[in-house]
N, C-alpha and C positions, 0 to 999 in steps of 0.2 A: 530621465535616461534611469532605467533600472538596472539594479547593481545584484550580481552573486557574486559573494565571497565563501569561495569552499574553505571549511573550517577544517575539513578532513574527517566525519563523520562520514563511522563504516554502514553499508547493510545494517549490523549487527543493533547499529542505537532502535532500531527501531521491530526491536523484535521484541517489546512487552506485550502486544498483542497484536490477534489480525481481524481483519472482518470478515468472515465468512458465510456463507449460504448453512443456514438450518439444517438438519437431516433431515427434518421431517417435513420443514414448509418452505423450506429454499428462501427465507426470508434473511435480514442481514443481520447476522447476532455476533457479538465480540467472543475470540478464542481467546480466554485469557485464565492462567493458571492451570491447564490444561480443563479445562470445563468450557460447557455452553451451556446459559440456561436460554432458550428461547422467549423474549415476554411478547413474542404474536401468536405461539401452538401450546408454549408451554413445556417443548422439550427441554430436557435436562438431563446432561451427560458428564459423570467425573471420566476421562478419561488416562488408562495408567501409562507410565512412560517405559518406551522400550529398552534395555542396554544400548544405549548411542553415543557415541560421541560430538554427533553432528545434529545442535540444540534446534533446527530447521526439522525435521524429523522425527520427536518424540512419541509420536504415538503410530500404530497400527494400522487405523481407520484413514480411507481417503475424506479428507476433507476439503472441500471446492473454494476458493479464496471467490467475495463478492467482487469484487473491485477488480474487473476486471471489460476490456469493451477491446473490439475490433478498431486497430487506429494506424493508417497509413503502411495496413499488406502487415502487418503484426499483430500482437495482443499484447494491449498497452494492462499494465496491472500495476498493483499499487496492495501494501498489507494492510493501509489505517490511514485515521486521516494527515499522523504525520507524516508521515512517507509520501504520500498522497501531494503534501503541501511545501514538502520539500522538492519533488520532482516537479512541482508548480514555478515554483520560485527560479527552480533553475531555468526552464525553459521560458517563460515572460522576461527573463532580463538582456538586458543589451548588453553589460558590458559581465562577462564573465572570469572573476580573477581566481586561483588554483594558488593553494600552497608549492611553494616548492618541493622538489625532489618528494613529493605526497601520491601514491601510483598506486597505492589500496582505497583510496579514499571512494566512496558512493560515486560522488561527481565526476569522477576520472573513469568510472569503471559504468557507469550508461552506455546504451548498446549506442552507437551513431547516429541511426534512425533518432531517436531523444534529442542528439544535441545537435541535431540538423536544422540550421537557421530557415530551411524552404518547409519543415515540416510545425512550423512552430505554432500556428493559425488549428490547424487539424487537431495536435494533441492535446491543446487549452481546451478545443471544444470536448474530446475524449475525458478531459478530466472534469471539465462541467455537465458532459454525458454523466458520470460519474455521481457525482455529488446527488443531481436530480433521481438518479437511481436511488440514493440512500433516503433523501424526502421522499419519496413517490411509497418505500418500502416502510416510512415512518421510524427507519432507524434511530435510536438511540441509543447511546455512546454510553457503558459504563465508567468511562472514565471524566465525563465531561467536558469532550468537545464539541465545538460548534462546526458547522459543515461549513 
C-alpha cells in the first residue's frame, strides 16, 4: 500500500523554476531566474520583471509551460519535475493523509478530477507521457534532476 502524507506544501514551494517551451524552437528549457537559455537552438534571453506583487507573472512575455497534456477531459500540467513528482506521489497513493486544519496546502487544492480514484490510471499515463516527452526532446535540467 502506497501512502501519501500531506506535509502542507504550497504551490509556491515549486516556484523556483519552470519547464517551458523555448520561444524559438519549442523544445523544453528551464525558465530560471527570469532567464531562458536553450541548449537546442541557442536562444538566450533575460527578461525584465514587471512591477507586480504576484510572483507567477513577473514578465510581460507569454511563456508556454512544456509539461501539459490532455487528460480526463482536462489539461493536466506541472511546473517542473518536483511538481510532477508531487502529483504523481499523490495520485498513485492508496492512503492519503492530510494535516488537520491545513486547507491551503497543494494537496488540498488539487482539482477533484485529479483526486478521484477513477482517474488514477489515466493521470499516471499522462504523467508518463510528460516524462517521455521530456526524454524525446532531450531535456536537460539545470537543477540536475532525473526524469
